C-alpha positions as CSV (number, residue, x, y, z in Angstrom):
1,M,6.9,-15.2,-8.6
2,D,4.4,-12.7,-9.9
3,Y,3.8,-10.5,-6.8
4,N,1.0,-8.6,-8.5
5,K,-1.0,-11.9,-8.9
6,E,0.1,-13.3,-5.5
7,F,-0.8,-10.1,-3.6
8,P,-3.4,-8.2,-5.6
9,D,-4.9,-6.2,-2.8
10,L,-1.6,-5.1,-1.5
11,G,-0.7,-4.0,-5.0
12,Y,-3.9,-1.9,-5.0
13,V,-2.9,-0.1,-1.8
14,L,0.6,0.5,-3.2
15,G,-1.1,2.2,-6.2
16,Y,-1.9,5.0,-3.8
17,F,1.9,5.6,-3.5
18,P,3.2,6.5,-7.0
19,Q,6.9,7.3,-7.2
20,R,6.5,11.0,-6.3
21,W,3.6,10.6,-3.9
22,A,4.9,13.1,-1.4
23,S,4.9,15.9,-3.9
24,I,1.7,15.1,-6.0
25,Y,-0.9,15.1,-3.2
26,A,-2.3,18.4,-2.0
27,W,-1.0,18.6,1.5
28,G,-1.9,22.2,2.2
29,E,0.1,23.3,5.3
30,S,0.7,19.7,6.4
31,N,3.8,17.8,5.7
32,P,3.5,14.7,3.5
33,D,2.5,11.7,5.6
34,F,1.8,8.2,4.5
35,R,-0.7,7.8,7.4
36,A,-3.1,10.2,5.6
37,I,-2.9,8.1,2.4
38,I,-3.6,4.9,4.3
39,R,-6.5,6.6,6.2
40,H,-7.9,7.6,2.8
41,F,-7.6,4.0,1.5
42,K,-9.4,2.7,4.6
43,T,-12.2,5.1,4.4
44,H,-12.8,4.8,0.6
45,N,-12.7,1.1,0.3
46,N,-14.9,-1.6,1.7
47,Y,-14.0,-3.5,4.8
48,E,-13.3,-6.7,2.9
49,M,-10.7,-5.0,0.7
50,V,-9.0,-3.5,3.7
51,L,-8.8,-6.9,5.4
52,S,-7.5,-8.5,2.3
53,A,-4.8,-5.9,1.9
54,I,-3.8,-6.5,5.5
55,D,-3.7,-10.2,4.9
56,D,-1.6,-9.8,1.7
57,T,0.8,-7.6,3.7
58,A,1.1,-10.1,6.5
59,R,1.8,-13.0,4.0
60,L,4.4,-11.0,2.2
61,L,6.2,-10.0,5.4
62,S,6.2,-13.6,6.6
63,M,8.2,-14.6,3.5
64,S,11.3,-12.8,4.8
65,L,12.3,-11.6,1.3
66,G,15.4,-9.6,0.8
67,E,15.5,-6.1,-0.7
68,E,16.5,-7.5,-4.1
69,E,13.6,-9.9,-4.2
70,L,11.1,-7.2,-3.2
71,E,12.4,-4.8,-5.8
């Protein structure tokens, strides 16, 4: 299965989390926190994109895939 084609908007959200996401963003005095990145995604994208990413996430989770399949 091509997960990028099956879940394109979830893939877009995951693009906000490159491999070294905790060290590449300017956190200032704050500790790295995924919530800040998700909040940024929600405020800088339209409502339909956010809803579609939520739907993609729910569909992926409902598939009960194992770690190997998700990798």
